[in-house]
PALO-685187 format. One record per residue (C-alpha): x, y, z; residue in one letter. Coordinates in Angstrom, 3 decimals. Each point is the difference from the previous one (the first is absolute). Layout:
// residues N
<site c1="X" c2="Y" c3="Z" papa="a"/>
...
***
This chain:
// residues 89
<site c1="27.855" c2="-5.686" c3="-15.228" papa="x"/>
<site c1="-0.579" c2="-3.720" c3="-0.331" papa="x"/>
<site c1="1.757" c2="0.058" c3="-3.371" papa="x"/>
<site c1="3.074" c2="1.586" c3="1.567" papa="x"/>
<site c1="0.228" c2="-3.050" c3="2.248" papa="x"/>
<site c1="-0.977" c2="-2.374" c3="-2.805" papa="x"/>
<site c1="-2.929" c2="-1.435" c3="1.934" papa="x"/>
<site c1="-3.724" c2="-0.031" c3="-0.637" papa="x"/>
<site c1="-2.653" c2="2.124" c3="1.661" papa="x"/>
<site c1="-1.029" c2="-2.629" c3="2.560" papa="x"/>
<site c1="3.583" c2="-0.695" c3="1.031" papa="x"/>
<site c1="0.643" c2="3.735" c3="0.297" papa="x"/>
<site c1="-3.037" c2="0.464" c3="2.223" papa="x"/>
<site c1="0.912" c2="-3.039" c3="2.102" papa="x"/>
<site c1="3.558" c2="1.260" c3="0.462" papa="x"/>
<site c1="-0.950" c2="3.512" c3="1.074" papa="x"/>
<site c1="-3.258" c2="-0.593" c3="1.864" papa="x"/>
<site c1="1.319" c2="-2.936" c3="2.013" papa="x"/>
<site c1="-2.683" c2="-0.900" c3="2.592" papa="x"/>
<site c1="-2.693" c2="2.088" c3="-1.688" papa="x"/>
<site c1="0.315" c2="-1.857" c3="-3.304" papa="x"/>
<site c1="-3.220" c2="-1.702" c3="-1.097" papa="x"/>
<site c1="0.351" c2="-2.074" c3="-3.163" papa="x"/>
<site c1="-3.682" c2="0.182" c3="-0.920" papa="x"/>
<site c1="-0.169" c2="3.783" c3="0.400" papa="x"/>
<site c1="3.244" c2="0.530" c3="-1.915" papa="x"/>
<site c1="-1.383" c2="-2.141" c3="-2.826" papa="x"/>
<site c1="-3.044" c2="2.278" c3="0.042" papa="x"/>
<site c1="2.265" c2="3.070" c3="-0.233" papa="x"/>
<site c1="1.845" c2="-1.541" c3="-2.921" papa="x"/>
<site c1="-3.282" c2="-0.699" c3="-1.806" papa="x"/>
<site c1="-0.968" c2="3.655" c3="0.482" papa="x"/>
<site c1="3.315" c2="1.126" c3="-1.446" papa="x"/>
<site c1="-0.310" c2="-2.328" c3="-2.969" papa="x"/>
<site c1="-3.622" c2="0.882" c3="-0.666" papa="x"/>
<site c1="0.678" c2="3.707" c3="0.167" papa="x"/>
<site c1="3.161" c2="0.112" c3="-2.100" papa="x"/>
<site c1="-0.966" c2="-2.613" c3="-2.582" papa="x"/>
<site c1="-3.681" c2="0.745" c3="-0.522" papa="x"/>
<site c1="-0.736" c2="3.271" c3="1.795" papa="x"/>
<site c1="-2.320" c2="-1.527" c3="2.590" papa="x"/>
<site c1="-0.891" c2="2.088" c3="3.041" papa="x"/>
<site c1="-0.426" c2="-1.970" c3="3.210" papa="x"/>
<site c1="-0.806" c2="2.649" c3="2.583" papa="x"/>
<site c1="-3.102" c2="1.613" c3="-1.534" papa="x"/>
<site c1="2.045" c2="2.880" c3="-1.409" papa="x"/>
<site c1="-2.665" c2="0.870" c3="-2.563" papa="x"/>
<site c1="-3.114" c2="-1.225" c3="1.814" papa="x"/>
<site c1="-1.907" c2="3.026" c3="1.240" papa="x"/>
<site c1="-2.180" c2="-0.823" c3="2.982" papa="x"/>
<site c1="-0.813" c2="2.827" c3="2.375" papa="x"/>
<site c1="-1.819" c2="-2.201" c3="2.522" papa="x"/>
<site c1="2.750" c2="-2.278" c3="1.292" papa="x"/>
<site c1="-0.969" c2="-0.011" c3="3.668" papa="x"/>
<site c1="-1.589" c2="-3.451" c3="-0.112" papa="x"/>
<site c1="1.814" c2="-1.391" c3="-3.022" papa="x"/>
<site c1="1.905" c2="-3.003" c3="1.355" papa="x"/>
<site c1="1.771" c2="-0.509" c3="-3.323" papa="x"/>
<site c1="1.442" c2="3.513" c3="0.180" papa="x"/>
<site c1="1.150" c2="-0.520" c3="3.585" papa="x"/>
<site c1="1.628" c2="-3.338" c3="-0.847" papa="x"/>
<site c1="1.801" c2="1.476" c3="-2.999" papa="x"/>
<site c1="1.134" c2="2.995" c3="2.055" papa="x"/>
<site c1="1.405" c2="-2.353" c3="2.644" papa="x"/>
<site c1="1.872" c2="-2.016" c3="-2.639" papa="x"/>
<site c1="1.377" c2="3.217" c3="-1.490" papa="x"/>
<site c1="1.208" c2="1.183" c3="3.412" papa="x"/>
<site c1="1.661" c2="-3.339" c3="0.697" papa="x"/>
<site c1="1.583" c2="0.001" c3="-3.462" papa="x"/>
<site c1="1.437" c2="3.474" c3="0.455" papa="x"/>
<site c1="1.325" c2="-0.878" c3="3.449" papa="x"/>
<site c1="1.737" c2="-3.201" c3="-1.121" papa="x"/>
<site c1="1.455" c2="1.502" c3="-3.174" papa="x"/>
<site c1="1.317" c2="3.048" c3="1.838" papa="x"/>
<site c1="1.507" c2="-2.170" c3="2.706" papa="x"/>
<site c1="1.788" c2="-2.201" c3="-2.533" papa="x"/>
<site c1="1.256" c2="3.054" c3="-1.921" papa="x"/>
<site c1="1.296" c2="1.693" c3="3.145" papa="x"/>
<site c1="1.759" c2="-3.186" c3="1.099" papa="x"/>
<site c1="1.630" c2="-0.287" c3="-3.436" papa="x"/>
<site c1="1.080" c2="3.664" c3="0.061" papa="x"/>
<site c1="1.464" c2="-0.351" c3="3.484" papa="x"/>
<site c1="1.945" c2="-3.094" c3="-0.999" papa="x"/>
<site c1="1.156" c2="1.027" c3="-3.469" papa="x"/>
<site c1="0.265" c2="3.783" c3="0.052" papa="x"/>
<site c1="0.329" c2="1.128" c3="3.608" papa="x"/>
<site c1="1.727" c2="-3.281" c3="0.922" papa="x"/>
<site c1="-1.062" c2="-0.131" c3="3.618" papa="x"/>
<site c1="0.463" c2="-3.365" c3="1.665" papa="x"/>
***
């Protein structure tokens, strides 16, 4: 989507998240993307089996970051779709 507008990831997120844009968090998202696609890193404990997560603060923190990531990415994607495909103003 960012390529179609010839802008980078951060500019894309800034454009479509508006007031919810956080530069530091978007940089974090970009590092996840780069780490995953270039070296296969997993950032959200995808392969870490731990059945006792009730008091695991690390798990809770990662889950919260994942939820926030999904929310912000979905919001930016929906905004892009509305503007470029549905073309609602």
